[in-house]
MARLO-544504 format. One record per residue (C-alpha): y, x, z. Coordinates in Angstrom, 1 decimal, always signed. Layout:
MARLO-544504
yy / xx / zz
Y / X / Z;
...
***
This chain:
MARLO-544504
yy / xx / zz
+188.6 / +92.8 / -15.6;
+187.8 / +96.4 / -15.8;
+184.1 / +97.1 / -14.9;
+182.7 / +100.6 / -14.1;
+179.0 / +101.2 / -15.0;
+177.4 / +104.2 / -13.3;
+174.2 / +105.8 / -14.5;
+175.1 / +104.6 / -18.0;
+172.7 / +107.0 / -19.7;
+169.6 / +105.6 / -18.0;
+167.3 / +102.7 / -19.0;
+169.4 / +99.9 / -17.5;
+172.7 / +101.6 / -18.3;
+171.9 / +101.9 / -22.0;
+170.9 / +98.2 / -22.1;
+174.2 / +97.3 / -20.3;
+176.0 / +99.1 / -23.2;
+174.3 / +96.7 / -25.6;
+174.9 / +93.5 / -23.8;
+178.5 / +94.3 / -23.0;
+179.5 / +95.3 / -26.5;
+181.3 / +92.0 / -27.2;
+182.5 / +91.3 / -23.7;
+186.0 / +90.0 / -22.9;
+186.1 / +92.5 / -20.0;
+186.6 / +96.2 / -20.4;
+183.5 / +98.3 / -19.5;
+183.8 / +101.9 / -18.5;
+180.4 / +103.7 / -18.9;
+179.9 / +106.8 / -16.9;
+177.1 / +109.2 / -15.9;
+177.2 / +112.2 / -13.7;
+179.1 / +114.2 / -16.3;
+182.0 / +111.8 / -16.1;
+181.8 / +110.7 / -12.5;
+180.0 / +112.2 / -9.4;
+179.3 / +109.2 / -7.3;
+178.4 / +111.4 / -4.3;
+182.2 / +112.2 / -4.2;
+184.2 / +109.4 / -2.7;
+187.5 / +110.8 / -3.7;
+186.4 / +111.0 / -7.3;
+185.3 / +107.4 / -7.2;
+188.6 / +106.3 / -5.7;
+190.5 / +108.2 / -8.4;
+188.4 / +106.5 / -11.2;
+188.9 / +103.1 / -9.6;
+192.7 / +103.7 / -9.3;
+193.2 / +105.2 / -12.8;
+191.1 / +102.6 / -14.6;
+192.1 / +99.7 / -12.3;
+188.4 / +98.9 / -11.7;
+187.7 / +95.5 / -10.3;
+183.9 / +95.7 / -10.3;
+181.2 / +98.4 / -10.3;
+177.7 / +98.0 / -11.7;
+175.6 / +100.8 / -10.1;
+172.7 / +101.7 / -12.4;
+172.5 / +105.3 / -11.0;
+169.6 / +106.2 / -8.7;
+167.1 / +109.0 / -7.8;
+163.9 / +107.3 / -9.1;
+161.3 / +110.1 / -9.2;
+159.0 / +108.6 / -6.5;
+156.7 / +111.6 / -6.0;
+159.4 / +114.3 / -6.3;
+161.5 / +112.4 / -3.7;
+158.9 / +113.3 / -1.0;
+160.0 / +117.0 / -1.4;
+163.6 / +116.3 / -2.1;
+164.6 / +113.9 / +0.6;
+168.1 / +115.2 / +1.2;
+169.3 / +114.8 / -2.4;
+167.4 / +111.5 / -2.8;
+169.3 / +110.1 / +0.2;
+172.5 / +111.5 / -1.1;
+172.2 / +109.6 / -4.3;
+170.3 / +106.4 / -3.2;
+172.2 / +105.8 / +0.1;
+175.3 / +108.0 / +0.6;
+176.6 / +107.6 / -2.9;
+176.0 / +103.8 / -2.7;
+178.0 / +103.7 / +0.5;
+180.8 / +105.5 / -1.4;
+180.8 / +102.8 / -4.1;
+180.8 / +100.1 / -1.5;
+183.7 / +101.6 / +0.4;
+185.7 / +102.1 / -2.9;
+185.2 / +98.4 / -3.8;
+186.0 / +97.2 / -0.3;
+189.4 / +99.0 / -0.5;
+190.4 / +97.1 / -3.6;
+188.6 / +93.9 / -2.8;
+186.3 / +94.5 / -5.8;
+182.7 / +93.6 / -6.5;
+179.7 / +96.0 / -6.3;
+176.6 / +95.0 / -8.2;
+173.8 / +97.3 / -7.1;
+170.3 / +97.6 / -8.4;
+167.5 / +98.2 / -5.8;
+163.8 / +98.2 / -5.9;
+160.5 / +96.6 / -4.9;
+159.7 / +99.9 / -3.2;
+161.6 / +98.6 / -0.1;
+158.4 / +96.7 / +0.5;
+154.8 / +97.9 / +0.6;
+154.1 / +98.9 / +4.2;
+152.6 / +95.6 / +5.2;
+149.9 / +93.7 / +3.3;
+151.3 / +90.9 / +1.2;
+149.6 / +88.3 / -1.0;
+152.5 / +86.0 / -1.8;
+155.7 / +87.0 / -3.7;
+158.2 / +88.9 / -1.6;
+161.4 / +87.0 / -0.7;
+164.9 / +88.5 / -0.2;
+165.0 / +88.1 / +3.5;
+161.6 / +89.6 / +4.1;
+161.7 / +92.7 / +6.3;
+161.7 / +96.0 / +4.4;
+158.6 / +98.1 / +5.0;
+159.0 / +101.1 / +2.6;
+156.2 / +103.7 / +2.5;
+158.0 / +106.7 / +1.2;
+161.3 / +108.5 / +0.8;
+162.3 / +106.7 / -2.3;
+161.9 / +103.2 / -0.8;
+163.5 / +104.3 / +2.5;
+166.6 / +105.7 / +0.8;
+166.9 / +102.6 / -1.4;
+166.7 / +100.3 / +1.6;
+169.3 / +102.4 / +3.4;
+171.5 / +102.1 / +0.4;
+171.3 / +98.3 / +0.7;
+172.1 / +98.5 / +4.4;
+175.1 / +100.6 / +3.7;
+176.4 / +98.0 / +1.3;
+176.0 / +95.2 / +3.9;
+177.7 / +97.3 / +6.5;
+180.7 / +98.0 / +4.3;
+181.9 / +94.5 / +4.1;
+182.5 / +94.6 / +0.4;
+181.7 / +91.8 / -2.1;
+178.3 / +92.5 / -3.4;
+175.3 / +91.5 / -5.4;
+172.2 / +93.5 / -4.7;
+169.4 / +92.9 / -7.3;
+165.9 / +94.3 / -6.5;
+163.8 / +94.8 / -9.5;
+160.4 / +96.4 / -10.3;
+158.4 / +98.2 / -13.0;
+161.4 / +98.8 / -15.3;
+160.8 / +99.8 / -18.9;
+162.9 / +99.8 / -22.1;
+163.4 / +101.5 / -25.5;
+165.3 / +104.3 / -23.7;
+164.1 / +107.4 / -21.8;
+160.7 / +107.9 / -20.3;
+158.8 / +104.9 / -18.9;
+155.3 / +103.5 / -18.5;
+155.3 / +101.5 / -21.7;
+156.1 / +104.6 / -23.8;
+153.6 / +106.8 / -22.0;
+150.8 / +104.3 / -22.4;
+151.7 / +103.6 / -26.0;
+151.2 / +107.2 / -26.7;
+148.1 / +107.7 / -24.5;
+146.2 / +104.6 / -25.8;
+146.9 / +105.9 / -29.4;
+145.6 / +109.4 / -28.7;
+143.0 / +109.2 / -25.9;
+139.4 / +107.9 / -26.4;
+139.3 / +106.7 / -22.8;
+141.9 / +106.0 / -20.1;
+141.6 / +105.0 / -16.4;
+144.5 / +102.9 / -15.0;
+144.8 / +101.6 / -11.4;
+144.1 / +97.9 / -10.9;
+144.8 / +97.7 / -7.2;
+148.6 / +97.8 / -7.5;
+150.0 / +94.4 / -8.5;
+153.5 / +93.5 / -9.5;
+155.5 / +92.4 / -12.5;
+157.0 / +94.5 / -15.4;
+160.7 / +94.1 / -16.1;
+162.3 / +94.6 / -19.5;
+165.6 / +96.4 / -18.7;
+167.4 / +94.3 / -21.4;
+166.5 / +91.1 / -19.6;
+167.9 / +92.5 / -16.4;
+171.0 / +93.7 / -18.1;
+171.5 / +90.2 / -19.6;
+171.2 / +88.6 / -16.1;
+173.7 / +91.0 / -14.6;
+176.1 / +90.5 / -17.5;
+175.9 / +86.8 / -17.2;
+176.7 / +86.9 / -13.5;
+179.6 / +89.2 / -13.9;
+181.0 / +88.0 / -17.2;
+181.1 / +84.4 / -16.1;
+182.3 / +85.2 / -12.6;
+179.3 / +83.5 / -11.1;
+179.3 / +85.9 / -8.2;
+182.4 / +84.4 / -6.4;
+181.3 / +83.5 / -2.9;
+177.7 / +84.4 / -3.6;
+177.3 / +87.9 / -2.0;
+173.7 / +88.5 / -1.2;
+170.4 / +90.1 / -2.1;
+168.5 / +88.7 / -5.1;
+165.2 / +89.5 / -6.9;
+164.8 / +89.9 / -10.6;
+161.7 / +90.9 / -12.6;
+160.1 / +89.1 / -15.5;
+157.8 / +86.1 / -14.8;
+154.1 / +86.5 / -14.2;
+151.8 / +88.9 / -12.3;
+149.7 / +91.8 / -13.4;
+148.2 / +95.1 / -12.4;
+149.0 / +98.5 / -14.1;
+145.6 / +98.1 / -15.7;
+146.5 / +94.7 / -17.2;
+149.9 / +96.1 / -18.2;
+148.2 / +98.9 / -20.1;
+145.7 / +96.6 / -21.8;
+148.5 / +94.4 / -23.1;
+150.4 / +97.5 / -24.4;
+147.3 / +98.7 / -26.2;
+146.6 / +95.2 / -27.6;
+150.2 / +94.7 / -28.9;
+150.2 / +98.2 / -30.5;
+146.7 / +97.7 / -32.0;
+145.4 / +100.7 / -30.2;
+141.8 / +99.4 / -30.1;
+140.0 / +102.7 / -30.1;
+141.0 / +103.6 / -26.6;
+138.6 / +102.4 / -23.9;
+140.9 / +101.4 / -21.0;
+139.1 / +101.1 / -17.7;
+140.2 / +99.9 / -14.3;
+140.2 / +102.3 / -11.3;
+141.3 / +102.5 / -7.7;
+144.6 / +104.2 / -6.6;
+142.5 / +106.6 / -4.5;
+141.3 / +108.2 / -7.8;
+144.8 / +109.4 / -8.4;
+146.0 / +111.1 / -5.1;
+149.7 / +111.0 / -4.6;
+152.2 / +112.1 / -1.9;
+153.4 / +108.6 / -1.5;
+151.6 / +105.3 / -1.0;
+152.8 / +102.9 / -3.6;
+153.1 / +99.1 / -2.9;
+149.7 / +97.5 / -3.5;
+151.5 / +94.1 / -4.0;
+155.2 / +93.9 / -4.8;
+155.6 / +90.7 / -6.8;
+159.1 / +89.5 / -6.3;
+160.1 / +85.9 / -5.7;
+162.9 / +85.0 / -8.1;
+163.6 / +81.5 / -6.9;
+167.0 / +82.5 / -5.4;
+168.5 / +84.1 / -8.4;
+167.4 / +81.3 / -10.7;
+168.7 / +78.6 / -8.4;
+172.0 / +80.4 / -7.5;
+173.0 / +81.6 / -11.0;
+171.0 / +79.6 / -13.4;
+169.3 / +82.7 / -14.7;
+166.5 / +82.2 / -17.2;
+163.6 / +84.6 / -16.7;
+161.3 / +85.4 / -19.7;
+157.5 / +85.9 / -19.2;
+156.5 / +89.5 / -19.0;
+154.3 / +89.6 / -22.1;
+156.9 / +87.9 / -24.3;
+159.5 / +90.6 / -23.3;
+157.0 / +93.4 / -23.7;
+156.4 / +92.3 / -27.3;
+160.1 / +92.4 / -28.0;
+160.6 / +95.8 / -26.5;
+157.5 / +97.3 / -28.2;
+158.5 / +96.0 / -31.6;
+161.8 / +97.9 / -31.2;
+160.1 / +101.1 / -29.9;
+157.5 / +101.1 / -32.7;
+160.0 / +100.3 / -35.4;
+162.0 / +103.4 / -34.3;
+159.0 / +105.6 / -34.5;
+157.8 / +104.6 / -37.9;
***
C-alpha cells in the first residue's frame, strides 16, 4: 500500500520517517512545500498520481496562543484541510489516520481520565478547530482512525523538553505551573503505535476515535523536575506556581489525562511509562548536543 504522510517535517512526521524506514509499504512524506492540504484538488492529484491508499495526517496549526489571533488560518488547517483529506480518502475508499489533541477537552472540570466518547468542551480556538476537524472526518463517511494525544515532545523541533532542558541548565530559579495535569507523550512512541496499526492492517473495521499518550500522570512542574533530574541540572531551583501567574489568551485544560483503555484493547498497543520514554528521548537529545 502507498501511504501519504502530511506534516512530515514536524515532530511526529519525523518520527514516522524513522519507524517506517523498513516498511513493506511505500511511504510518501510531504510537508507544505510538496503538498498544500488546504487545496482539495492538489490532494486528489497526489492521491491519484501516487495511488495512495492511506493518509497519516501529522499536519496541524499547533500554536495555541497565536491561534487566538489567527482563527481563520487555524480553522483552515485544523478543520477545512482535514475535511479535504477525508473527502479524498472517501473517494478512493482509503484510510485517514488523523492526530488530534487533548485540547478538545478542558471546559468542564474533570478528575478522571477522559474517554473517547466524552463530550468535547474546548476552551480556545485551537481546541475548537481540532474538534471541528474530527467532526468533519466523521461526517465524510471515510474509513478513519482519529488518535488524540497530549503534551507531545521529541528530538525534533521546538518542544517543552528542549526548552526546559535549556532553562534548567542556565537559570538559577524557575517557576512552572503545577495546576495543569496530564501526561507527556514521546512522539516516537505514538509513531510506533500508528505504524503498527497501519502496517499490520489492524484498522480494518475499527474506525473510531482513540486516545494515546504515555502512561502515568504529572503536572508541568513534575515534568520539569524530571527533565532537570535526568539531565543532572541540580543547580536550578524549580518551584511550583499557579497558571494565573502566567496570564494567557487561552485557558489551558487543567486536567486532560487521556484514558487509553480503548486503543490498548482494540489494537494491542503497548504504552510505555512517561519517565521511561523521557529518559530515552533525552539521552538522544543530549548525545546530539555534546
